[in-house]
C-alpha positions as CSV (number, residue, x, y, z in Angstrom):
1,M,-50.1,20.7,-115.3
2,L,-52.0,19.7,-118.6
3,V,-55.2,21.9,-117.6
4,S,-52.9,25.0,-117.5
5,D,-51.0,23.9,-120.8
6,L,-54.5,23.7,-122.4
7,V,-55.5,27.2,-121.1
8,T,-52.4,28.8,-122.3
9,R,-52.7,27.1,-125.8
10,I,-56.3,27.9,-126.4
11,A,-56.0,31.7,-125.1
12,G,-53.0,32.0,-127.0
13,E,-54.3,30.7,-130.4
14,I,-57.8,32.3,-130.4
15,D,-58.1,35.8,-130.2
16,A,-61.7,35.8,-129.1
17,L,-60.6,33.7,-126.1
18,D,-57.7,35.8,-125.0
19,D,-57.9,36.3,-121.2
20,R,-61.3,34.3,-121.4
21,V,-60.2,30.8,-120.6
22,Q,-60.0,29.3,-117.0
23,G,-59.9,26.1,-115.2
24,A,-62.2,23.9,-113.0
25,A,-61.8,26.1,-109.8
26,E,-63.5,29.2,-111.7
27,L,-66.2,27.2,-113.1
28,S,-67.0,25.5,-109.8
29,E,-67.2,28.9,-108.1
30,L,-69.8,30.1,-110.8
31,V,-71.9,26.9,-110.4
32,R,-71.9,27.4,-106.6
33,R,-73.1,30.9,-107.1
34,K,-75.4,29.9,-109.7
35,A,-74.0,32.4,-112.1
36,L,-72.9,32.8,-115.7
37,P,-69.6,34.3,-117.0
38,Q,-70.0,38.1,-117.5
39,A,-67.6,37.9,-120.6
40,S,-68.7,36.4,-123.8
41,P,-67.3,34.1,-125.2
42,F,-65.8,32.2,-122.5
43,A,-64.1,28.8,-122.1
44,F,-63.3,26.5,-119.1
45,V,-60.9,23.6,-119.4
46,L,-61.5,20.7,-117.1
47,P,-59.9,17.3,-116.4
48,N,-62.4,14.7,-117.6
49,G,-60.9,11.2,-116.4
50,L,-59.0,8.5,-118.0
51,I,-59.9,5.9,-120.6
52,A,-58.0,2.7,-121.1
53,R,-56.9,2.2,-124.8
54,N,-56.1,-1.5,-123.9
55,Q,-55.7,-4.1,-121.1
56,G,-52.1,-3.5,-120.6
57,D,-49.1,-5.9,-120.8
58,A,-47.2,-7.4,-117.8
59,G,-44.0,-9.3,-117.8
60,A,-40.6,-9.2,-116.3
61,A,-41.6,-7.1,-113.4
62,A,-43.1,-4.6,-115.5
63,F,-46.5,-3.4,-116.4
64,T,-47.3,-0.9,-119.2
65,Q,-50.8,0.4,-120.6
66,M,-51.7,3.0,-122.9
67,V,-54.5,5.3,-121.8
68,D,-56.2,8.5,-122.9
69,E,-56.2,11.4,-120.4
70,V,-59.4,13.1,-121.3
71,F,-60.0,17.0,-121.0
72,A,-63.3,19.1,-121.6
73,V,-63.3,22.5,-123.1
74,V,-66.7,24.0,-122.1
75,L,-67.5,26.8,-124.3
76,F,-70.0,29.7,-123.3
77,V,-71.6,32.3,-125.7
78,R,-74.1,34.7,-124.3
79,A,-77.2,35.1,-126.6
80,S,-78.8,38.2,-125.0
81,G,-82.6,38.7,-125.8
82,D,-82.6,35.3,-127.4
83,V,-84.0,32.8,-125.0
84,T,-83.3,29.9,-127.5
85,G,-79.8,30.7,-128.2
86,A,-80.4,30.6,-132.0
87,K,-78.5,33.9,-132.7
88,A,-75.4,32.7,-131.0
89,L,-75.4,29.5,-132.9
90,P,-72.8,31.1,-135.6
91,T,-70.6,32.5,-133.0
92,I,-70.5,29.0,-131.2
93,D,-69.9,27.1,-134.5
94,A,-66.9,29.3,-135.3
95,L,-65.5,28.9,-131.9
96,I,-66.0,25.3,-131.8
97,W,-63.9,24.9,-135.0
98,A,-61.3,27.4,-133.8
99,V,-60.9,25.2,-130.5
100,I,-60.5,21.9,-132.3
101,E,-57.9,23.5,-134.7
102,A,-55.8,24.9,-131.6
103,V,-55.9,21.6,-129.9
104,C,-56.0,18.6,-132.4
105,G,-52.5,17.6,-133.5
106,W,-50.9,19.6,-130.6
107,G,-49.4,18.0,-127.6
108,P,-47.0,19.6,-124.6
109,D,-43.3,19.0,-125.1
110,D,-43.2,16.1,-122.5
111,A,-46.2,14.3,-123.8
112,I,-45.9,11.0,-125.9
113,G,-48.9,11.8,-128.0
114,V,-50.7,14.9,-129.3
115,F,-54.5,15.8,-128.5
116,H,-57.1,14.3,-130.6
117,M,-60.9,14.9,-130.8
118,R,-63.2,12.5,-128.8
119,R,-66.4,14.3,-129.1
120,G,-68.7,17.3,-129.0
121,Q,-71.9,18.0,-127.7
122,L,-74.5,20.9,-127.0
123,L,-75.1,21.2,-123.2
124,S,-77.4,24.0,-122.9
125,A,-79.2,26.6,-125.2
126,E,-81.4,28.4,-122.8
127,A,-81.6,31.3,-120.6
128,G,-79.7,33.5,-123.1
129,A,-76.7,31.3,-123.2
130,V,-75.3,28.6,-125.3
131,I,-72.9,26.1,-123.6
132,Y,-71.0,23.6,-125.6
133,Q,-68.5,20.9,-124.5
134,L,-65.6,19.6,-126.5
135,D,-63.7,16.5,-125.3
136,F,-60.1,15.9,-126.1
137,G,-57.9,13.0,-125.2
138,L,-54.1,12.9,-124.9
139,Q,-52.4,9.4,-125.3
140,Q,-50.3,8.7,-122.2
141,Q,-48.7,5.5,-120.9
142,V,-48.7,4.0,-117.5
143,R,-45.4,2.4,-116.6
144,I,-45.1,0.4,-113.4
145,I,-41.8,-1.5,-112.7
146,S,-41.6,-3.5,-109.6
C-alpha cells in the first residue's frame, strides 16, 4: 500500500516523472531482461525493509516498538552518447532534490509519522545511464496485545 502511495505522490508532484514512476515488479522485469527503461527520467519505488528505532517496551500483556519502514526511490536518467554519465549529472541532481522535496515531511493520512530522508547514493554511472538511489523512512509502531 505504501509503495503505491509513494508512486502516486512522486508522479503527482514532479512533472518530469508523471507516468514514469513504477514499483518493484516493473524493475524486477527489467532486471530479468537485462534492459533499461526506454523513457528518461524514470523512477522505481521499492520496499527496503524495517529498521528498529528502539528495543521496544513490554508490560501488562502488551508490546510496543517504534520502527522505520524504509523505501528506496531508484532514479534513472539516460546519458546518450556519454559513457561516464557526466552530461546527466545536472538532470539527476535536480531530480534528486525534487524527489526529496516531494517526499520529506509528507505522510499518508493513516501514518503516525512523516517520511524523512535516510540516505542517497550513486549506484551506477556507466553504459550511458546514471542510476541513483534515495532511501526514505516512515516511522511506524509495532503494537502487540496478548
